[in-house]
N, C-alpha and C positions, 0 to 999 in steps of 0.2 A: 200668742193666741190671736187668731183672726176673729174679728168682731163683725156682726152684721151691720149693714148700713142702716141708719136711722130711718131713711125714707122708705125702705122695704122695696125699692125699685132700682134695678141696675141701669147704668147709662144706656146699655144696649136696648133695654125694654123701653126707655123713654123715647128713643129714636125710632122705634118700630113697634107700634101698637097692635100689629097683626098677630103676635104670638099669643096663643091661648094655652094657659097652664092648668093642668088638672092634677090634683093630689089624691093618691090612693092610700087609705089608712086601713091595713089589715088588722083585725082585732080578735083576740081570744082572751077572755077574762080581763078586760081593760076598763071596768067600770070606775076604778079609782083615778084614772089618769086621762081618759079619752076626751072628756069635755074641756079640760085645760089645753090639751093638744089642739083641738079644733078652734078654740078661742084665740090661739096664737097665730093662726094662719092669716097672712096679710091679704089686703084687698086686691093684690096683683094676681091672685089665683082665682080662676073663674069657676072651676068645678071641684067639688070635694066628694069622693066616694068612700064611704065607710063600709067595709066589708066585715060583717059579723060572721065569723067562721064557726057557726053552730055553737056560740058561746053559752055555757051552762048558766052564766050569771046575767044573760040578757043584755049584753053591751049595746046591741043594735036598738033594742027596745028603749034603753035609757037615752040614747042619742035622739031617737024620734020624739021622745017625750020632753027632753030638756033642752035640746039645741034648737034655737030659732033661726039659725043661719040658713037662708034660702039656697045657698050654694051646695048644701049638704044633701046627699042622697044616700040612703041606707040600703045595703044589699045584704040579705040574710041567707046563708047556706043552710040547706036542710041536713047536711052532714059535715063533719069536720074534714077539711081537705088540706090542712097545713098552711103555714104562712105563705108558701109559694103558690098554692092553689088559690088562696084568698087574693094574693097580689095580682095573679093573672086574671081573675075575675074583674078586678078593678081596672086592669089594663084594657080589657075588652070593652068595658063601659066608657072608658076615657077615649078610646079610639072611635067608638060610636058617636060620642059627643063632639068629635071634631077637634080634639086637643092637639096642639103641636108638640108640647112637652109634657111628659108624665112623671111626676115625682112620687116616690114611695116614702111614706113617713109612718113609722111604727106608732102604734097607739099607746105605748108604755111610758111616753114622756122623756125618754132618754135623748131625743133629738130636738133641738130648738127650731121651731118652724120659721123663726126670724132669719135663718140662714138660707131659706129657699131661693131668694134672688141670687145669692152668690153661687148656689149649687147649680142653677140652670144657666148662669152667664156663659160658660164655655160653649154650651150648645147654641145659645142665641147668637153668639159671635161667630159661629161656624168653626170653632176650634176643636170640638169633640162631638162624638155621637152619644156618649154615655158618661155620666159623672157620678162619682161615689164619694162619700165622706171618708176621711182617714183620721182616726183618733190618736195616731201615733206621731203626728207632726209636732204636737205640743207636749214637751217633756214634763212641764209643770202639771198639765192636766192628767198625766198618767198616774199621778199620785192618788187620784180618786178612784182609779180602776182596781178592782180586786186582783191580787197577784196571780191567782190561778187563771183568771181571764187573760191577763197579759201573756203568760206563758202559752196558753192555748192558742191565742191569736197569732203568736209568732210562729208556732209550728204549722198552724193552718195556712198562714200566709205563704210559707215556703212551699207547702204542698199545692196551694192554688197557683202559685207562679209556674210550677212544673206542668200542671194539668191544663191550665188556661193559655199559657204562653205569654201572659202579660207580666213580664219580669219587673216592670216598673210600678206595679200596683201592690199596695199593702193593705192590710185590714180587710180581707175579702168578705168577711161575714158581716161587715157594716151594712145595715139595711137602709141607710139614708142615701137614696139614689135618684138620679134623673135620667131619662132616656128620651131621645127624639122619637116621635111617633112613627116616622118612616122606618126607623130601625126596629121598633117594637113590632110592627106589622110583619116583619120578616123573621121574627123568632118563631121556632117550632113549639108553640104553646103545649102541644100534646106530648112532647118529649122532655120538657123541662121538669126537674125534680120539684115536687110539691111541698116537701118538708123543709127542714132547716138548711139543707144543702142548696136551696134555691139560688142564693146570691152567687155562690161559687159556680154552680151549673150555668148560670146566665153568662158569666165571664167566658166560660168555654164556648158557649153558643155564639157570643159576640165575636170571638176570635175566628170562628168559622166564617163569619161575615166580613172579617178584616175591619171591624169597627174600631175607631180611635177612642180611647178612654182617658179621662182626666180625673184628678182627685182634688177634693176640697178639704183643707185642714179644718178640723172641728174638735170640740171637746164634748164628750158625752156627759149626760147628767144622770147620776145614779141616786135613786130615792127609794121609795117603798115598793117599787115594782117587783113582781115575783116571776121568775123565769119558768117556763113550762118545758124547758129543754131537759131531756133525759140523757145524761152524759154518756152512759154505756151504749145506749142505742145510737146516739149521735156519732160516737167514735167509729162504730162499724159502718154507719151510713156514709160518713165523710171519707173513710179509708177506701171503701169500695168505689165510691163515686169518683174520687181523684185518680184511683188506679185505672178505671175504665176510661175516663176522659183523657188521661195522659196517653194511653195506647191509641185512642181514636185520633187525638190531635196530631200525634207524630205520623200516623198512617195517612191521614188526610193531607197534611202539610208537606210531607217529604216523600210520599210515594204515590198518592192518588192524584193530587193536583200538580205536583211538580217532582222532578227528580234532579237533584243538584249535587254540589260537592258535599253538602252536609249529609245528604242521603247516603253517599258513598262512605263518609266517615263513620256513620252509624252502622252500616252494613258490615264494614270491616272491623270496627272498634269492638263491638259486643262479642263476636265470635273469638277474636284474638284474646281479649281479656278473660273470657270464660275458659278458653282452652288453657291459657297459662295458669290460672288459678287451679283448675281441676287437675292438670298434669302435675303441677307443683305439689299439691296436697297428696296426690297418689304416690309420687316418688318419696315424699317426706315420710309417709306412713310406712312404706316398704323399707326405707332406711332405718326407721326406728325398730321395726320387727326383726330385720335381719342383722342389724348392728353394723351394716356396711355403709360408710359414708357415700353420699351421692357424688358423682364425678362433676368436674367443672362444666363439662358439656351439658350434663343434665340440668344443672342450675341455670345455665344460660338459656337452655331451651325452655325452661319454665319462666324465667324472668323477662326475656325479650318480648314474648307476646303480651305479657302484662303491661310492660312499659309502653309498647306501641299501641296497645288497645286503649290504655289510659290517655295517651296523647291524642288519639283520634276522638275519643269521647269528650275530652276537654275542648278540642276544636269544634266539635258539633255543638256543645253548649255555648261556646262563644258566638257561633253563627246564630243559634236560636235566640239568645238574649238580644241580639241586634236586629232580629226579625220581628220585633213588636210592631203592630200596626200603629202608624203615626198620623196618617192623613185621614181626616173625617170623610165619611162617604155620603152622609145625608144631604150635603149641599148639591151633590151630583145626581141625586136620585130624582 
């Protein structure tokens, strides 16, 4: 398990005091945890934006009344916009404040603010444009995570790899993230999902920019926080979002911006595979109905396109997994 530095300041920060860090804390029903979260944010953070997403329990009101930290600014939405909408509001304020790096820290207490220096270090060093936490690096820490959440995260991680193109990234729903402001300003705020699909959708948008992503091993803390996630609604939202983003990413990457060998593999692989499967099923059904066994030629005619199509699709996936953005772009902007 990685542990935060006691000093709360990274070597990169010590050598360069020009970096201004802002923390965005989206809140919905977080009166039980938000004050402890804010108290744990170190002195290396200059701005803290608490976004009350129309909380019925008055989280923003509590912070204004009880938190004396002068870095804290409370923003209250007049209507609920979802965790994504609240985060984007915080992003906008952080950009206006002149922050260089923007950290998203949920108000439920599951993320340790002491890890912020480690989270932003790859950005400060110019090694990444976006950094996110990963709760699956520490196997010992997984014992504290509910089994249903582990299974759900594994399935969502694979779906996110396909839709975002970041095959090296795991735990896509982890909300502990940091982004360079130059990258944040290039995100299409009006198009990004406002609900729980926010983190996954941001990965898709980052791939469109060819931004480099790094991960920070962490252990989540589970206490008395109550999730507002509607499982049934979330499944539909995530399934639809990943399907649409997958189609968009493949079109943008392999047909609109470029046309390469992987594009050819995809164009040939899908039709061949589908033809083989469709023809094979059709001939099998006819053989069952008539009682006449299929000829060797018929079997080959069905099997060969399936084999060729599968090989082409595997070759495409091999190309796609190696096409992950690796070079950060913010130092060149």
